[in-house]
C-alpha positions as CSV (number, residue, x, y, z in Angstrom):
1,X,-20.9,-35.6,-39.1
2,X,-18.4,-34.8,-41.8
3,X,-18.7,-31.7,-43.9
4,X,-17.9,-31.4,-47.5
5,X,-14.9,-29.3,-48.2
6,X,-15.6,-26.3,-50.4
7,X,-13.4,-26.4,-53.4
8,X,-13.3,-24.9,-56.9
9,X,-12.5,-28.3,-58.3
10,X,-15.5,-30.5,-58.8
11,X,-15.1,-34.0,-57.3
12,X,-15.6,-37.1,-59.4
13,X,-16.0,-40.4,-57.7
14,X,-14.3,-43.2,-59.7
15,X,-15.3,-46.8,-58.9
16,X,-13.5,-49.4,-61.1
17,X,-12.0,-52.7,-60.1
18,X,-9.7,-53.2,-63.1
19,X,-6.5,-51.5,-62.1
20,X,-5.3,-50.2,-65.5
21,X,-8.8,-48.9,-66.4
22,X,-9.1,-47.2,-63.0
23,X,-5.8,-45.4,-63.5
24,X,-6.8,-44.4,-67.0
25,X,-10.2,-43.1,-65.9
26,X,-8.6,-41.2,-63.0
27,X,-6.0,-39.6,-65.2
28,X,-8.6,-38.5,-67.8
29,X,-10.7,-36.9,-65.0
30,X,-7.6,-35.1,-63.6
31,X,-6.7,-33.9,-67.1
32,X,-10.1,-32.2,-67.3
33,X,-9.4,-30.3,-64.1
34,X,-11.6,-32.3,-61.7
35,X,-10.5,-33.8,-58.4
36,X,-10.7,-37.6,-58.2
37,X,-12.2,-39.4,-55.2
38,X,-10.8,-42.9,-55.4
39,X,-10.5,-44.9,-57.6
40,X,-12.2,-47.5,-55.5
41,X,-12.2,-51.2,-56.5
42,X,-15.5,-52.0,-54.7
43,X,-18.7,-50.3,-53.9
44,X,-18.3,-50.8,-50.1
45,X,-15.3,-48.5,-49.8
46,X,-17.0,-46.0,-52.1
47,X,-20.1,-46.0,-49.9
48,X,-17.8,-45.0,-46.9
49,X,-16.3,-42.3,-49.0
50,X,-19.6,-40.7,-50.0
51,X,-20.7,-40.7,-46.4
52,X,-17.7,-38.3,-45.8
53,X,-17.9,-36.3,-49.0
54,X,-20.6,-36.5,-51.6
55,X,-19.1,-36.1,-55.1
56,X,-20.3,-33.8,-57.8
57,X,-20.2,-36.6,-60.4
58,X,-19.6,-40.4,-60.4
59,X,-18.1,-42.8,-62.9
60,X,-19.1,-46.3,-61.9
61,X,-18.2,-49.7,-63.2
62,X,-21.3,-51.9,-62.8
63,X,-19.5,-55.1,-61.7
64,X,-17.0,-54.3,-58.8
65,X,-14.9,-56.7,-56.7
66,X,-17.7,-56.6,-54.1
67,X,-20.6,-57.1,-56.5
68,X,-22.9,-54.9,-58.5
69,X,-22.6,-51.2,-57.9
70,X,-26.4,-50.5,-57.9
71,X,-26.7,-49.8,-54.1
72,X,-24.1,-47.1,-54.4
73,X,-25.8,-45.8,-57.6
74,X,-29.1,-45.7,-55.8
75,X,-27.5,-43.6,-53.0
76,X,-25.9,-41.2,-55.5
77,X,-29.1,-40.9,-57.5
78,X,-31.1,-40.0,-54.3
79,X,-28.4,-37.3,-53.5
80,X,-28.8,-35.9,-57.1
81,X,-25.3,-36.9,-58.2
82,X,-25.0,-37.4,-62.0
83,X,-23.7,-40.9,-62.9
84,X,-21.8,-42.3,-65.8
85,X,-21.9,-46.1,-65.9
86,X,-18.8,-47.6,-67.5
87,X,-19.4,-51.3,-68.0
88,X,-18.5,-54.3,-70.1
89,X,-21.3,-56.4,-68.7
90,X,-24.4,-54.2,-69.2
91,X,-25.6,-52.4,-72.3
92,X,-26.5,-48.7,-72.4
93,X,-30.2,-49.8,-72.8
94,X,-30.0,-52.0,-69.6
95,X,-28.7,-49.0,-67.7
96,X,-31.2,-46.6,-69.2
97,X,-34.1,-48.8,-68.0
98,X,-32.9,-48.7,-64.4
99,X,-31.3,-45.2,-64.3
100,X,-33.0,-43.1,-67.0
101,X,-31.1,-39.9,-66.1
102,X,-27.7,-41.6,-66.1
103,X,-25.2,-41.8,-68.9
104,X,-23.6,-45.1,-69.9
105,X,-20.5,-46.1,-71.9
106,X,-19.5,-49.6,-72.9
107,X,-16.0,-50.8,-72.1
108,X,-13.7,-50.1,-73.7
109,X,-14.8,-46.5,-74.0
110,X,-12.8,-44.2,-76.3
111,X,-11.4,-41.3,-74.3
112,X,-13.1,-38.7,-76.4
113,X,-16.5,-40.2,-75.7
114,X,-15.8,-40.4,-72.0
115,X,-14.6,-36.8,-71.9
116,X,-17.9,-35.8,-73.7
117,X,-20.0,-37.8,-71.2
118,X,-18.1,-36.1,-68.2
119,X,-18.5,-32.6,-69.7
120,X,-22.2,-33.2,-70.5
121,X,-22.9,-34.6,-67.0
122,X,-21.1,-31.7,-65.3
123,X,-22.8,-29.1,-67.5
124,X,-26.2,-30.6,-66.7
125,X,-25.6,-29.8,-63.0
126,X,-25.3,-26.1,-63.7
């Protein structure tokens, strides 16, 4: 069984199948001082990753190359990991109905809004 490495840098899982958006999200997360796990283009690879190391926070596109991200989101929710959904297919209201404790941002999301969501989600953990 793998153990999570203890680190000062919080780990943010990024799941996004659009290459440019994935790079942009990852860079924003790094600029805030977090460590990026991913980015993953599909939920299946991300599921393997969380089995090895559960992140502190997750940014998830709803529609990935392997289908909807909800099974991954369910696993993260059960583990108590805050989630920010980043989607062009689902509204914030759709997400709130299924995941009332999660944050949601419509694509394209302005960087300042994403930064605010990340900081709010991280501060809610402490």
